[in-house]
A tleap script that builds the chain and sets N, CA, C and O, in Angstrom:
source leaprc.protein.ff14SB
mol = sequence {
  NMET ALA THR GLU ARG LEU GLY ASN GLY LEU
  PHE TYR THR ASP GLN THR GLY ASP ILE LYS
  LEU LYS LEU ASN THR GLU TYR ARG THR LYS
  ILE ALA GLY PRO VAL HIE TRP ALA ALA PHE
  ILE ASP ALA GLY ASN VAL TRP LEU GLN HIE
  GLU ASP GLU THR LYS PRO GLY GLY LYS ILE
  SER LYS ASP PHE LEU GLN GLU LEU ALA VAL
  GLY GLY GLY LEU TYR LEU ARG PHE ASP PHE
  THR PHE LEU ILE LEU ARG ILE ASP SER SER
  ILE PRO PHE ARG VAL PRO TYR LEU PRO LYS
  GLY GLY ARG TRP VAL LEU LYS ASP ILE ASP
  PHE GLY SER SER CLYS
}
set mol.1.N position { 0.982 -1.461 -0.375 }
set mol.1.CA position { -0.238 0.288 0.170 }
set mol.1.C position { 1.088 1.177 0.084 }
set mol.1.O position { 2.063 1.067 0.827 }
set mol.2.N position { 0.900 2.253 -1.176 }
set mol.2.CA position { 1.274 3.258 -1.098 }
set mol.2.C position { 0.805 4.622 0.092 }
set mol.2.O position { -0.307 5.114 0.283 }
set mol.3.N position { 2.087 4.935 0.717 }
set mol.3.CA position { 1.477 5.707 1.679 }
set mol.3.C position { 2.170 7.117 1.314 }
set mol.3.O position { 3.208 6.958 0.671 }
set mol.4.N position { 1.850 8.387 1.563 }
set mol.4.CA position { 2.146 9.663 1.439 }
set mol.4.C position { 2.399 10.334 2.832 }
set mol.4.O position { 1.557 9.876 3.605 }
set mol.5.N position { 3.175 11.191 3.440 }
set mol.5.CA position { 3.304 11.842 4.384 }
set mol.5.C position { 1.849 13.027 4.672 }
set mol.5.O position { 1.339 13.411 3.620 }
set mol.6.N position { 1.365 13.446 5.653 }
set mol.6.CA position { 0.372 14.096 5.758 }
set mol.6.C position { 0.381 14.518 7.087 }
set mol.6.O position { -0.108 13.816 7.972 }
set mol.7.N position { 1.129 16.104 7.407 }
set mol.7.CA position { 1.193 16.192 8.736 }
set mol.7.C position { 2.059 15.382 9.317 }
set mol.7.O position { 2.986 14.871 8.688 }
set mol.8.N position { 1.816 15.150 10.768 }
set mol.8.CA position { 2.768 13.777 11.667 }
set mol.8.C position { 2.053 12.478 11.204 }
set mol.8.O position { 2.418 11.489 11.840 }
set mol.9.N position { 1.352 12.307 10.484 }
set mol.9.CA position { 0.731 10.865 10.403 }
set mol.9.C position { 0.912 10.478 9.251 }
set mol.9.O position { 1.507 11.151 8.410 }
set mol.10.N position { 0.466 9.432 9.062 }
set mol.10.CA position { 0.395 8.752 7.968 }
set mol.10.C position { -1.102 8.914 7.220 }
set mol.10.O position { -2.234 8.981 7.698 }
set mol.11.N position { -0.705 8.942 6.107 }
set mol.11.CA position { -2.098 9.113 4.938 }
set mol.11.C position { -2.378 8.248 4.045 }
set mol.11.O position { -1.893 8.431 2.929 }
set mol.12.N position { -3.167 7.161 4.261 }
set mol.12.CA position { -3.392 5.891 3.312 }
set mol.12.C position { -4.279 5.847 2.184 }
set mol.12.O position { -5.463 5.654 2.457 }
set mol.13.N position { -3.948 5.992 0.906 }
set mol.13.CA position { -4.685 6.654 -0.185 }
set mol.13.C position { -5.968 5.575 -0.457 }
set mol.13.O position { -6.897 5.923 -1.185 }
set mol.14.N position { -5.948 4.434 0.092 }
set mol.14.CA position { -6.612 3.238 -0.165 }
set mol.14.C position { -7.103 2.823 1.391 }
set mol.14.O position { -6.622 1.918 2.073 }
set mol.15.N position { -8.212 3.750 1.767 }
set mol.15.CA position { -8.446 3.232 3.123 }
set mol.15.C position { -9.817 2.442 2.950 }
set mol.15.O position { -10.604 2.917 2.131 }
set mol.16.N position { -10.212 1.210 3.676 }
set mol.16.CA position { -11.507 1.081 3.655 }
set mol.16.C position { -12.164 0.729 5.402 }
set mol.16.O position { -11.511 0.637 6.442 }
set mol.17.N position { -13.562 0.604 5.209 }
set mol.17.CA position { -14.464 1.236 6.054 }
set mol.17.C position { -15.764 -0.132 6.395 }
set mol.17.O position { -16.019 -1.196 5.830 }
set mol.18.N position { -16.289 0.520 7.488 }
set mol.18.CA position { -17.657 -0.426 7.430 }
set mol.18.C position { -18.924 0.330 6.775 }
set mol.18.O position { -19.929 -0.218 6.321 }
set mol.19.N position { -18.675 1.590 6.825 }
set mol.19.CA position { -19.882 2.299 6.418 }
set mol.19.C position { -19.609 3.446 5.338 }
set mol.19.O position { -18.723 4.230 5.682 }
set mol.20.N position { -19.990 3.604 4.542 }
set mol.20.CA position { -19.452 4.432 3.413 }
set mol.20.C position { -21.246 5.163 2.857 }
set mol.20.O position { -22.379 4.713 2.688 }
set mol.21.N position { -20.436 6.700 2.732 }
set mol.21.CA position { -21.629 7.399 2.608 }
set mol.21.C position { -21.484 8.334 1.175 }
set mol.21.O position { -20.817 9.369 1.171 }
set mol.22.N position { -22.103 7.896 0.128 }
set mol.22.CA position { -21.643 8.973 -1.109 }
set mol.22.C position { -22.749 9.475 -2.000 }
set mol.22.O position { -23.678 8.775 -2.402 }
set mol.23.N position { -22.572 10.720 -2.265 }
set mol.23.CA position { -23.592 11.659 -2.808 }
set mol.23.C position { -23.016 12.190 -3.924 }
set mol.23.O position { -21.868 12.611 -3.784 }
set mol.24.N position { -23.751 12.311 -5.465 }
set mol.24.CA position { -23.548 13.016 -6.318 }
set mol.24.C position { -24.751 13.625 -6.741 }
set mol.24.O position { -25.862 13.109 -6.619 }
set mol.25.N position { -24.445 15.058 -7.390 }
set mol.25.CA position { -25.365 15.104 -8.533 }
set mol.25.C position { -24.604 15.578 -9.601 }
set mol.25.O position { -23.376 15.550 -9.511 }
set mol.26.N position { -25.339 16.156 -10.938 }
set mol.26.CA position { -24.642 16.539 -11.659 }
set mol.26.C position { -25.582 16.980 -13.324 }
set mol.26.O position { -26.622 16.454 -13.723 }
set mol.27.N position { -24.930 17.872 -13.874 }
set mol.27.CA position { -25.767 18.664 -14.663 }
set mol.27.C position { -24.904 18.494 -16.083 }
set mol.27.O position { -23.795 18.928 -16.395 }
set mol.28.N position { -26.068 17.521 -16.958 }
set mol.28.CA position { -25.210 17.378 -18.246 }
set mol.28.C position { -26.353 17.551 -19.594 }
set mol.28.O position { -27.527 17.258 -19.820 }
set mol.29.N position { -24.874 18.409 -20.508 }
set mol.29.CA position { -26.279 18.521 -21.353 }
set mol.29.C position { -25.215 18.215 -22.760 }
set mol.29.O position { -23.995 18.158 -22.610 }
set mol.30.N position { -25.787 18.059 -23.926 }
set mol.30.CA position { -25.113 17.978 -25.183 }
set mol.30.C position { -24.843 19.484 -25.845 }
set mol.30.O position { -25.681 20.322 -26.180 }
set mol.31.N position { -23.262 19.547 -25.926 }
set mol.31.CA position { -22.582 20.700 -27.227 }
set mol.31.C position { -23.021 20.194 -28.304 }
set mol.31.O position { -24.073 20.742 -28.634 }
set mol.32.N position { -22.587 19.137 -29.231 }
set mol.32.CA position { -22.847 18.988 -30.952 }
set mol.32.C position { -22.290 17.582 -30.954 }
set mol.32.O position { -21.320 17.146 -30.333 }
set mol.33.N position { -22.995 17.053 -31.669 }
set mol.33.CA position { -22.759 15.660 -31.841 }
set mol.33.C position { -22.546 14.484 -30.615 }
set mol.33.O position { -23.416 14.325 -29.759 }
set mol.34.N position { -21.493 13.814 -30.629 }
set mol.34.CA position { -21.063 13.312 -29.628 }
set mol.34.C position { -20.586 13.898 -28.477 }
set mol.34.O position { -20.314 13.102 -27.579 }
set mol.35.N position { -20.389 15.184 -28.229 }
set mol.35.CA position { -19.504 15.974 -27.315 }
set mol.35.C position { -20.650 16.603 -26.293 }
set mol.35.O position { -21.547 17.374 -26.632 }
set mol.36.N position { -20.420 16.123 -25.050 }
set mol.36.CA position { -21.230 16.719 -23.863 }
set mol.36.C position { -20.335 17.072 -23.036 }
set mol.36.O position { -19.162 16.699 -23.043 }
set mol.37.N position { -20.949 17.955 -22.135 }
set mol.37.CA position { -20.455 18.656 -20.530 }
set mol.37.C position { -21.235 18.153 -19.410 }
set mol.37.O position { -22.410 17.815 -19.553 }
set mol.38.N position { -20.536 18.085 -18.153 }
set mol.38.CA position { -21.428 18.478 -17.333 }
set mol.38.C position { -20.515 19.173 -16.303 }
set mol.38.O position { -19.290 19.091 -16.402 }
set mol.39.N position { -21.179 19.923 -15.218 }
set mol.39.CA position { -20.707 19.984 -14.020 }
set mol.39.C position { -21.441 19.495 -12.668 }
set mol.39.O position { -22.588 19.773 -12.317 }
set mol.40.N position { -20.400 18.620 -11.934 }
set mol.40.CA position { -20.837 17.970 -10.914 }
set mol.40.C position { -20.025 18.245 -9.570 }
set mol.40.O position { -18.872 18.672 -9.520 }
set mol.41.N position { -21.037 17.844 -8.236 }
set mol.41.CA position { -20.796 17.843 -7.217 }
set mol.41.C position { -20.796 16.488 -6.527 }
set mol.41.O position { -21.804 15.795 -6.661 }
set mol.42.N position { -19.655 15.979 -5.715 }
set mol.42.CA position { -19.654 15.142 -5.000 }
set mol.42.C position { -19.971 15.462 -3.622 }
set mol.42.O position { -20.403 16.577 -3.328 }
set mol.43.N position { -19.768 14.473 -2.686 }
set mol.43.CA position { -19.971 14.238 -1.201 }
set mol.43.C position { -20.047 12.904 -0.386 }
set mol.43.O position { -20.845 11.975 -0.514 }
set mol.44.N position { -19.172 13.032 0.347 }
set mol.44.CA position { -18.561 11.103 0.951 }
set mol.44.C position { -17.750 11.246 2.058 }
set mol.44.O position { -17.061 12.246 2.262 }
set mol.45.N position { -17.793 10.525 2.598 }
set mol.45.CA position { -16.900 9.451 3.399 }
set mol.45.C position { -16.894 8.276 3.769 }
set mol.45.O position { -17.774 7.619 3.213 }
set mol.46.N position { -16.209 7.657 4.551 }
set mol.46.CA position { -16.277 6.370 5.362 }
set mol.46.C position { -15.686 6.113 6.443 }
set mol.46.O position { -14.552 6.566 6.597 }
set mol.47.N position { -16.066 5.620 7.084 }
set mol.47.CA position { -15.910 5.027 8.565 }
set mol.47.C position { -16.415 3.756 9.247 }
set mol.47.O position { -17.136 2.887 8.757 }
set mol.48.N position { -15.892 3.820 10.479 }
set mol.48.CA position { -15.677 2.315 11.058 }
set mol.48.C position { -16.784 2.247 11.720 }
set mol.48.O position { -17.364 3.320 11.885 }
set mol.49.N position { -17.214 1.398 12.112 }
set mol.49.CA position { -18.138 0.732 13.449 }
set mol.49.C position { -17.706 0.856 14.231 }
set mol.49.O position { -18.199 1.641 15.042 }
set mol.50.N position { -16.761 0.324 14.466 }
set mol.50.CA position { -15.798 -0.017 16.222 }
set mol.50.C position { -14.747 0.887 15.922 }
set mol.50.O position { -14.473 1.286 14.791 }
set mol.51.N position { -14.086 1.239 17.123 }
set mol.51.CA position { -12.806 1.824 17.424 }
set mol.51.C position { -11.939 0.842 16.968 }
set mol.51.O position { -12.041 -0.376 17.117 }
set mol.52.N position { -11.076 1.478 16.397 }
set mol.52.CA position { -9.668 1.176 15.571 }
set mol.52.C position { -8.433 2.348 15.876 }
set mol.52.O position { -8.412 3.441 15.311 }
set mol.53.N position { -7.605 1.977 16.695 }
set mol.53.CA position { -6.128 2.623 17.592 }
set mol.53.C position { -5.273 2.838 16.195 }
set mol.53.O position { -4.362 3.667 16.186 }
set mol.54.N position { -5.578 2.098 15.058 }
set mol.54.CA position { -4.611 2.333 13.772 }
set mol.54.C position { -4.678 3.616 13.382 }
set mol.54.O position { -3.828 4.468 13.127 }
set mol.55.N position { -6.573 3.576 13.386 }
set mol.55.CA position { -7.263 4.401 12.437 }
set mol.55.C position { -8.063 5.607 13.311 }
set mol.55.O position { -9.278 5.460 13.442 }
set mol.56.N position { -7.270 7.078 14.057 }
set mol.56.CA position { -7.676 7.478 14.729 }
set mol.56.C position { -8.761 8.769 13.899 }
set mol.56.O position { -8.402 9.481 12.961 }
set mol.57.N position { -10.120 8.780 14.569 }
set mol.57.CA position { -10.894 9.260 14.063 }
set mol.57.C position { -11.799 8.670 13.164 }
set mol.57.O position { -12.836 9.221 12.796 }
set mol.58.N position { -11.472 7.700 12.850 }
set mol.58.CA position { -12.207 6.874 11.789 }
set mol.58.C position { -13.670 6.392 12.298 }
set mol.58.O position { -14.468 5.988 11.452 }
set mol.59.N position { -14.096 6.435 13.904 }
set mol.59.CA position { -15.192 5.856 13.944 }
set mol.59.C position { -16.149 6.526 14.212 }
set mol.59.O position { -16.031 7.465 14.999 }
set mol.60.N position { -17.894 6.079 13.362 }
set mol.60.CA position { -18.594 6.933 12.857 }
set mol.60.C position { -19.293 7.690 14.092 }
set mol.60.O position { -19.641 6.780 14.844 }
set mol.61.N position { -19.604 8.721 14.568 }
set mol.61.CA position { -20.184 9.533 15.290 }
set mol.61.C position { -21.580 10.373 14.825 }
set mol.61.O position { -21.985 10.320 13.664 }
set mol.62.N position { -22.184 11.063 15.756 }
set mol.62.CA position { -23.450 11.680 15.653 }
set mol.62.C position { -23.164 12.690 14.870 }
set mol.62.O position { -24.158 13.202 14.355 }
set mol.63.N position { -21.978 13.238 14.553 }
set mol.63.CA position { -21.156 14.523 13.590 }
set mol.63.C position { -21.063 14.079 12.640 }
set mol.63.O position { -20.592 14.862 11.815 }
set mol.64.N position { -21.306 13.048 12.240 }
set mol.64.CA position { -20.407 12.404 10.780 }
set mol.64.C position { -21.284 13.581 9.913 }
set mol.64.O position { -20.859 13.331 8.785 }
set mol.65.N position { -21.899 14.303 9.798 }
set mol.65.CA position { -22.661 14.762 8.711 }
set mol.65.C position { -21.292 16.052 8.537 }
set mol.65.O position { -21.147 16.691 7.495 }
set mol.66.N position { -20.589 16.193 9.506 }
set mol.66.CA position { -19.873 16.868 9.497 }
set mol.66.C position { -18.195 16.944 9.426 }
set mol.66.O position { -17.280 17.749 9.599 }
set mol.67.N position { -18.455 15.410 9.013 }
set mol.67.CA position { -16.849 14.815 8.807 }
set mol.67.C position { -17.042 14.690 6.864 }
set mol.67.O position { -16.236 13.963 6.283 }
set mol.68.N position { -17.825 15.227 6.259 }
set mol.68.CA position { -18.145 14.859 5.049 }
set mol.68.C position { -17.246 15.492 3.920 }
set mol.68.O position { -17.308 16.710 3.750 }
set mol.69.N position { -16.387 14.695 3.117 }
set mol.69.CA position { -15.558 15.535 2.404 }
set mol.69.C position { -16.267 16.245 1.318 }
set mol.69.O position { -16.891 15.281 0.875 }
set mol.70.N position { -16.666 17.373 0.472 }
set mol.70.CA position { -16.838 18.050 -0.691 }
set mol.70.C position { -16.164 18.124 -1.724 }
set mol.70.O position { -14.947 18.040 -1.558 }
set mol.71.N position { -16.651 18.296 -3.066 }
set mol.71.CA position { -15.877 18.258 -4.422 }
set mol.71.C position { -16.490 18.544 -5.350 }
set mol.71.O position { -17.566 17.965 -5.501 }
set mol.72.N position { -16.114 19.420 -6.221 }
set mol.72.CA position { -16.653 19.483 -7.652 }
set mol.72.C position { -15.713 19.366 -8.807 }
set mol.72.O position { -14.550 18.964 -8.821 }
set mol.73.N position { -16.569 19.861 -9.897 }
set mol.73.CA position { -16.063 20.237 -10.945 }
set mol.73.C position { -16.843 19.786 -12.778 }
set mol.73.O position { -18.052 19.653 -12.970 }
set mol.74.N position { -15.933 19.662 -13.686 }
set mol.74.CA position { -16.342 20.076 -14.472 }
set mol.74.C position { -15.904 18.560 -15.425 }
set mol.74.O position { -14.970 17.899 -14.972 }
set mol.75.N position { -16.586 18.074 -16.692 }
set mol.75.CA position { -16.117 17.092 -17.444 }
set mol.75.C position { -16.481 16.975 -18.675 }
set mol.75.O position { -17.596 17.469 -18.844 }
set mol.76.N position { -15.901 16.413 -19.866 }
set mol.76.CA position { -16.113 16.804 -21.436 }
set mol.76.C position { -16.484 15.305 -21.554 }
set mol.76.O position { -15.661 14.598 -20.972 }
set mol.77.N position { -17.344 14.725 -22.057 }
set mol.77.CA position { -17.467 13.714 -22.197 }
set mol.77.C position { -17.858 13.120 -23.990 }
set mol.77.O position { -18.959 13.462 -24.424 }
set mol.78.N position { -17.149 12.464 -24.708 }
set mol.78.CA position { -17.373 11.939 -26.064 }
set mol.78.C position { -17.804 10.780 -26.126 }
set mol.78.O position { -17.079 9.788 -26.053 }
set mol.79.N position { -19.400 10.752 -26.311 }
set mol.79.CA position { -20.164 9.159 -26.339 }
set mol.79.C position { -20.075 9.014 -27.812 }
set mol.79.O position { -20.783 9.603 -28.628 }
set mol.80.N position { -18.911 7.971 -28.120 }
set mol.80.CA position { -19.265 7.244 -29.495 }
set mol.80.C position { -20.126 6.067 -29.095 }
set mol.80.O position { -20.298 5.441 -28.048 }
set mol.81.N position { -20.637 5.999 -30.415 }
set mol.81.CA position { -21.873 4.490 -30.159 }
set mol.81.C position { -20.453 3.184 -29.894 }
set mol.81.O position { -20.999 2.089 -29.763 }
set mol.82.N position { -19.390 3.094 -29.825 }
set mol.82.CA position { -18.737 1.862 -29.197 }
set mol.82.C position { -17.695 2.518 -28.363 }
set mol.82.O position { -16.916 1.571 -28.247 }
set mol.83.N position { -17.158 3.493 -27.708 }
set mol.83.CA position { -16.404 3.881 -26.811 }
set mol.83.C position { -16.824 5.463 -26.036 }
set mol.83.O position { -16.966 6.462 -26.741 }
set mol.84.N position { -16.949 5.501 -24.908 }
set mol.84.CA position { -17.078 6.649 -24.398 }
set mol.84.C position { -16.135 6.901 -23.475 }
set mol.84.O position { -15.961 6.204 -22.475 }
set mol.85.N position { -15.430 7.996 -23.794 }
set mol.85.CA position { -14.021 8.763 -23.367 }
set mol.85.C position { -14.684 9.912 -22.415 }
set mol.85.O position { -15.819 10.320 -22.662 }
set mol.86.N position { -14.022 10.350 -21.457 }
set mol.86.CA position { -14.228 11.290 -20.667 }
set mol.86.C position { -13.101 11.969 -19.807 }
set mol.86.O position { -12.184 11.236 -19.436 }
set mol.87.N position { -13.076 13.353 -19.438 }
set mol.87.CA position { -12.245 14.291 -19.341 }
set mol.87.C position { -12.502 14.497 -18.191 }
set mol.87.O position { -13.724 14.355 -18.148 }
set mol.88.N position { -12.088 14.793 -17.008 }
set mol.88.CA position { -12.527 15.324 -15.970 }
set mol.88.C position { -11.415 16.355 -15.184 }
set mol.88.O position { -10.213 16.267 -15.436 }
set mol.89.N position { -11.904 17.251 -14.292 }
set mol.89.CA position { -11.269 18.569 -13.802 }
set mol.89.C position { -12.152 18.322 -12.699 }
set mol.89.O position { -13.319 17.986 -12.895 }
set mol.90.N position { -11.472 18.528 -11.083 }
set mol.90.CA position { -11.823 18.463 -10.256 }
set mol.90.C position { -11.116 19.521 -9.158 }
set mol.90.O position { -9.901 19.720 -9.146 }
set mol.91.N position { -12.166 20.239 -8.136 }
set mol.91.CA position { -11.404 20.379 -7.065 }
set mol.91.C position { -12.049 20.338 -5.554 }
set mol.91.O position { -13.260 20.447 -5.359 }
set mol.92.N position { -11.216 20.190 -4.663 }
set mol.92.CA position { -12.227 20.077 -3.348 }
set mol.92.C position { -12.776 21.229 -2.666 }
set mol.92.O position { -12.113 22.188 -2.271 }
set mol.93.N position { -13.852 21.101 -2.566 }
set mol.93.CA position { -14.706 22.440 -1.304 }
set mol.93.C position { -14.262 22.190 0.064 }
set mol.93.O position { -13.850 23.063 0.827 }
set mol.94.N position { -14.373 20.898 0.340 }
set mol.94.CA position { -14.404 20.893 1.544 }
set mol.94.C position { -13.421 19.752 2.009 }
set mol.94.O position { -13.415 18.652 1.457 }
set mol.95.N position { -12.577 20.085 3.075 }
set mol.95.CA position { -11.657 18.961 3.523 }
set mol.95.C position { -11.787 18.201 4.831 }
set mol.95.O position { -10.840 18.510 5.555 }
set mol.96.N position { -12.518 17.413 5.353 }
set mol.96.CA position { -12.929 16.788 7.145 }
set mol.96.C position { -11.640 16.783 7.776 }
set mol.96.O position { -11.566 17.357 8.863 }
set mol.97.N position { -10.390 16.131 7.203 }
set mol.97.CA position { -9.442 16.148 8.494 }
set mol.97.C position { -9.055 17.230 8.899 }
set mol.97.O position { -8.418 17.288 9.951 }
set mol.98.N position { -9.403 18.583 8.016 }
set mol.98.CA position { -8.327 19.581 8.425 }
set mol.98.C position { -9.424 20.185 9.800 }
set mol.98.O position { -10.576 19.780 9.956 }
set mol.99.N position { -8.920 20.944 10.453 }
set mol.99.CA position { -9.349 21.312 11.834 }
set mol.99.C position { -10.457 22.115 11.614 }
set mol.99.O position { -10.513 22.973 10.734 }
set mol.100.N position { -11.658 21.753 12.687 }
set mol.100.CA position { -13.201 22.339 12.675 }
set mol.100.C position { -12.621 23.998 12.124 }
set mol.100.O position { -11.533 24.545 12.300 }
set mol.101.N position { -13.570 24.356 11.578 }
set mol.101.CA position { -13.672 26.108 11.172 }
set mol.101.C position { -12.647 26.085 10.026 }
set mol.101.O position { -12.459 27.128 9.399 }
set mol.102.N position { -12.027 25.056 9.735 }
set mol.102.CA position { -11.082 25.320 8.513 }
set mol.102.C position { -11.132 24.394 7.327 }
set mol.102.O position { -10.331 24.240 6.406 }
set mol.103.N position { -12.244 23.840 7.585 }
set mol.103.CA position { -12.626 22.630 6.672 }
set mol.103.C position { -12.693 23.109 5.147 }
set mol.103.O position { -12.005 22.820 4.168 }
set mol.104.N position { -14.080 24.179 5.377 }
set mol.104.CA position { -13.882 24.346 3.661 }
set mol.104.C position { -13.256 25.568 2.920 }
set mol.104.O position { -13.321 26.785 3.099 }
set mol.105.N position { -12.823 25.020 2.304 }
set mol.105.CA position { -11.146 25.895 1.274 }
set mol.105.C position { -11.426 26.213 0.239 }
set mol.105.O position { -10.656 25.936 -0.680 }
set mol.106.N position { -12.601 26.897 -0.012 }
set mol.106.CA position { -13.114 27.663 -1.287 }
set mol.106.C position { -12.530 28.739 -1.268 }
set mol.106.O position { -12.149 29.129 -2.372 }
set mol.107.N position { -12.294 29.426 -0.340 }
set mol.107.CA position { -11.457 30.593 0.003 }
set mol.107.C position { -10.013 30.689 -0.657 }
set mol.107.O position { -9.552 31.674 -1.234 }
set mol.108.N position { -9.231 29.137 -0.399 }
set mol.108.CA position { -8.165 28.704 -0.498 }
set mol.108.C position { -7.747 28.535 -2.518 }
set mol.108.O position { -6.632 28.698 -3.014 }
set mol.109.N position { -8.594 28.302 -3.012 }
set mol.109.CA position { -8.708 28.258 -4.342 }
set mol.109.C position { -8.055 29.507 -5.183 }
set mol.109.O position { -8.407 30.683 -5.276 }
set mol.110.N position { -6.873 28.721 -5.805 }
set mol.110.CA position { -6.331 30.325 -6.768 }
set mol.110.C position { -5.986 29.498 -8.184 }
set mol.110.O position { -4.899 29.010 -8.493 }
set mol.111.N position { -6.930 29.489 -8.766 }
set mol.111.CA position { -6.712 28.930 -10.519 }
set mol.111.C position { -5.532 29.539 -10.816 }
set mol.111.O position { -5.033 28.612 -11.454 }
set mol.112.N position { -4.577 30.537 -10.839 }
set mol.112.CA position { -3.535 31.154 -11.011 }
set mol.112.C position { -2.489 30.446 -10.963 }
set mol.112.O position { -1.597 30.500 -11.809 }
set mol.113.N position { -2.493 29.371 -9.510 }
set mol.113.CA position { -1.218 29.185 -9.244 }
set mol.113.C position { -0.927 27.889 -9.602 }
set mol.113.O position { -1.821 27.046 -9.671 }
set mol.114.N position { 0.276 27.626 -9.849 }
set mol.114.CA position { 0.960 26.438 -10.632 }
set mol.114.C position { 1.048 25.012 -9.565 }
set mol.114.O position { 1.456 23.901 -9.906 }
set mol.115.N position { 0.586 25.377 -8.319 }
set mol.115.CA position { 0.545 23.980 -7.411 }
set mol.115.C position { -0.828 23.545 -7.482 }
set mol.115.O position { -1.182 22.520 -6.899 }
savepdb mol mol.pdb
quit
């Protein structure tokens, strides 16, 4: 399993849990011929049913709605009869592992930055 450093702890990009909540909505329309575009918003998270000391903060709580990640973006879809190609671009709107009060990151979005 690949890991990345995140703050003082380890962040595993492939985490599993007992409870998963996924929400998605999109507005999709045809541009011309086989070309479509859409704007979408995704939200969700994964929790554990029981406490696990190797995954602090992973147990579901009554405040689980405050722990949802939210993101959104745009995509182009090329809908051929034999193949569908999709090109997505998305950004995070809400990051649940940040401290409370700093989880909404819309103010940090800088489209002019190369980072």
